[in-house]
N, C-alpha and C positions, 0 to 999 in steps of 0.2 A: 504494500500500500504506500503511495507516495506521500510526501510530507505535507502537501497542500490539503489532501484529504484528512490527514491527522490533525492539522490545524483547524479545519472546519469542525471536526468532532470535538476538539478541545474547546472551541468557542461555544458549542452546545453545553459542555460542562460549565463554562462560565455563566451562561444564561440560567442554567439550572440552579447554580449556587446563589446567584443574585436573587432569584425568585424565592428560593426556599429559605436562605439563611440571612440575607442582607437587607432587602428592601422591605423592612418591617418598621413600623413607627418606633417601637422601643429601642431597636438596634440603632436607628439613625439618631435618635435623641441622645442615647448613651454615648454614641460616637462623638457628639458635640460636647456633652456635659463633662465626661470624665477628664479629658485633658484640660478643659477650661477650669474645672474646680481645683485640679492639681496645681495649675498655674496661679490661680487666684490665691490659694493657700500660701504660695511662696511669696507673692508680691504684696500681699496685704500689709499695710502699715509701712511700706518702704517706697522710696521715691526713685522710680526708674523712668526713663524716657520711653516713648512708644517705639522708637527705633531700636532700642535694646530689647524690649519685651517681645515684639512681633516675631523675630527670627526664632526665638526659643519656643514660642507658642506654635509656630508653623511646624517646627521639627517634632515637638511632642505630639501634636495632633495627628500628623501623618504617621508617625511611628506607632502610636497607640491604636489608631483606627485600622490601619492596614494589617496589623498583627493581632487584632482582637478576635475575629471569628475563624480565620484560616486554620489555626491550630486544632480547633475542635471538629472540623468537618470530617476528617478521617475516622476518629473514634466514634462520632455520632453515626456516621453511615455504616461503620462496622457493627454497631449495636442494632441498627435498623435493617441490617442485611442488604442494604443497597450497594455497599462498596463491593460486595462479592459479585453482584450483577454487573457493575461497572468494569471490573477487571476481566470478566468473562466475555465482555463485548469486544468487537473488533476495533479496539483503540489501544494505542501504546500507553504504558504506564507514565512515560514522560509527558504525554499529551494530557492525561488526567491531571497530573501535578500542575502543568502549565495552566490548565483551565481553572483550577483552584486559585492559583497565584493571580491570574488576571481578574478574577472576581474580587479578591481582596484589594488589588491595585485600583480598580475602578471605584470601589466603595471609598477607599482612602482618598482618592483624588476628588471625589464628590464632596466629602467633608472638608478637605483642605481648600477647595475652591471657595467655599463659603467664607472661610477665614481670610483668604486672599482678597475677596471682594470687600470685606469690612476694612482690611488694611489699606486697600486702594482708596476707599472713601476717606480714611483718616489721614493718610500720608501722600496720596496722589499716585499717579500711574508710574512715577519715576522708579518705584521699587520693583517693577516688573522688568524682566530681562530674559533673553533667550537662554542664558546660562541657568537662571533660576527655574525656568519652565522645564528644560531638559533634565536638570538635576532633580527636580521634584518627581518626574516620571521615573527616572532611574532609581531614585531612593525608594519610591513606592514598590517597584519590582523587587528591590533588594530586601526591604523589610518584610514583604509578603513571602518571599522565598525563605527567609528566616523562620517565619511562622510555620511553613510547611516542614522545615527541618525539625522544629519542636514537636510536630504532630506525628513524627515517624515511629515512636515506640508503639508496639502492637497492643493497644488497649482499646476496649470498647466503653471506657468510662471517661467522659469528657472532663469531669472534675479533676482527674489525675493530670491531664494535659494542661488544664487551666492553671493548676498549682505550679507545674513546671514552667509554664509560660510566664507567670508572675515573677518567679524566682530569677528568670533570665532578663525580662524586660525592664523591670523597675531599677535594678542596679545599672543597667545600660543607660537609662535616662539620666541618672544622677551623675554619671561620669562623662557625659557627652557634651559638655559645654552649653547645655540648655539653660541652666541657671547661673553658671559662672563661666565666663569666657575662658578658653583654653590658656590664653596668655597669662591669666591670673591664678592658675592652678599650682604654680610653683613646680617643685620636683615631682609632684603627683600627676602632672599632665600626661606623662608617658602612658598611664593607665587608660586615658581616654582614646588613645590611638587604636585600641582593639575594638572599639565600637563603631559600626557603620553610621550610627546617628551623629557622631562627632563631625563627620565630613559633610553631611547635609546641613547641619546647624551652622557650620563654618561658611558654607556656600550661601545660606540664607542671610547670614550676617553681612557677607560681602555685598549682596544685592540690596539689602535694606539699609544697613548702617554704614557700609563702605569700609568696614574693618574685617580683617580675616587673618588667620594664622597660617593656613596653607594657601597656595594659589588655587584659583578656580579649576584649572586643568587637573591639578593633583586631586582635588576633591572628587571631580567627575571620574577620573581614572580609578581611584580607590573604590568608589561606589560601584563602578562597572565590575571591578575585580571581585568584590564581595558578592555581587549579584550572581556571577557565574559560579563562584564557589558554593554559595548556599543552594543554588538550583541543582548542581551536580550532587551535593550531599543529600538534598531532599529526595532526589530520584533514587540514589543508591540506598538511602536509609529505608524508604518505603519498599523498595524491591527486596531488601534483606528481611524485612518484617512481614512481608506479604503472606507467607505461608502460616504465620502464627496468628493471623487475624481470623482464620476460619476454623 
């Protein structure tokens, strides 16, 4: 079967995921509220400029929303016995994974677009750039792929994966320059280099605030590298655990 046909079937997986898991009122509302409340809790009582706050909010909103539902799709479908039907269909495992990733990506971009629109109203269209747009799409794919890596363990209990997801996501948020710029982290800044969110936040700061630690090209290149790495690990991880799901 050629790759075009696989991509068409992957798109069918994307549409299925959006319909079943994402395009629900509570999911959309929580996608907006969770990162907003986390950010409000940090900035309450402190004096920060909008130019400083918006890049961190963009990074956290994209990271949290893109990786919110993706990790639980595989365990949930394993429990409902629909995952078994998927893998028995004439579609490659990588195409199934790609479909799940694209659903998370589109949902995350939808939520982030809302924040971008508010930011443009407050700060003007000058914050928009081709670099930020490309970086946002690339980061969404990267974070979504990370979510599929997290969902690889062969369990049919979504709560187990959600616990693992929280243990991974929240530490990454706090070390990624969302709340404190990398340049102000001192000797601990090297820890931030392991997080893909660091490079998207840095890119957003460059576009909105004009300050950055890495060059935009480095941020984009590292995000691309993380995207490929996470996608490959996700496919290999799910392939390895496939027989243990049934």
